[in-house]
C-alpha positions in Angstrom: 9.3 -19.8 -16.7 6.5 -19.1 -18.9 4.4 -15.7 -17.8 1.2 -17.9 -17.7 2.7 -20.8 -15.7 2.0 -21.4 -12.0 5.2 -20.6 -10.3 5.0 -17.1 -12.1 1.4 -16.5 -11.1 2.2 -17.6 -7.4 5.3 -15.4 -7.2 3.4 -12.4 -8.1 0.3 -13.0 -5.9 2.8 -13.8 -3.0 4.5 -10.3 -3.9 1.1 -8.4 -4.3 -0.4 -10.1 -0.9 2.5 -8.6 1.1 1.8 -5.4 -0.7 -1.8 -5.5 0.1 -1.0 -6.5 3.9 1.4 -3.4 4.0 -1.3 -1.2 2.9 -4.3 -2.6 5.1 -2.0 -2.4 8.1 -1.4 1.4 7.2 -4.9 2.1 6.8 -5.8 0.2 9.9 -3.1 2.1 12.1 -4.5 5.5 10.8 -8.2 4.2 11.6 -7.5 3.0 14.8 -4.9 5.6 15.7 -7.5 8.6 15.8 -9.5 6.9 18.6 -6.6 6.0 20.4 -5.2 9.5 20.1 -8.6 10.8 21.5 -8.2 8.5 24.8 -4.7 8.9 25.6 -4.0 12.7 24.7 -7.6 14.4 25.0 -5.7 17.7 25.4 -3.7 17.6 22.3 -6.6 16.5 20.3 -8.7 19.3 21.6 -6.1 21.8 20.2 -8.0 24.0 17.5 -6.6 24.0 14.0 -8.1 26.3 11.3 -11.2 26.5 13.6 -11.4 22.7 14.1 -10.4 20.6 16.9 -7.2 18.5 15.9 -9.8 15.3 16.0 -12.0 16.9 13.4 -9.3 18.1 11.3 -7.4 14.8 11.0 -10.8 13.0 10.5 -12.7 15.6 8.1 -9.8 16.9 6.3 -6.6 15.0 6.4 -8.1 11.2 6.5 -9.5 11.2 2.8 -6.2 12.3 1.4 -4.4 9.8 3.3 -6.6 7.2 1.9 -5.9 8.5 -1.7 -2.4 8.4 -0.9 -2.3 4.8 0.3 -4.5 3.6 -3.0 -1.9 5.5 -5.0 0.9 3.7 -3.5 -0.7 0.7 -3.8 -1.5 0.9 -7.5 1.9 2.2 -8.4 3.7 -0.7 -6.7 1.5 -3.5 -7.9 2.0 -2.2 -11.5 6.0 -2.0 -10.7 5.6 -5.6 -9.5 3.8 -6.8 -12.4 6.5 -5.3 -14.6 9.4 -6.5 -12.7 8.2 -10.4 -12.8 7.5 -9.4 -16.5 11.1 -8.5 -17.2 12.5 -11.1 -14.9 10.5 -13.9 -16.9 11.4 -12.4 -20.3 15.1 -12.1 -19.3 15.0 -16.0 -18.2 13.0 -16.6 -21.5 16.0 -14.8 -23.6 18.6 -16.5 -21.6 17.2 -20.0 -22.5 16.8 -19.2 -26.0 20.5 -18.0 -26.1 21.6 -21.2 -24.4 19.8 -23.3 -27.0 
């Protein structure tokens, strides 16, 4: 399989799509989880943490690093997927060259 072939690109794109969906769902859970936590557990979310309510602490302090972590994981895993695909194609190419 050639690195620029359709099957190679399709496989890589499918794996990256799964990764993208997983990261997007993680972000949506965090984004929608805060209002839901405020609705279902208002007493807990009104608890003071370092002078802020828990709601504002999560939103103002923890949310931005959480998004950075999601981005970091996405980039690292995306690069790892690309490397794994290239290694697989290289192994297949070496095996075909050896068989010939």
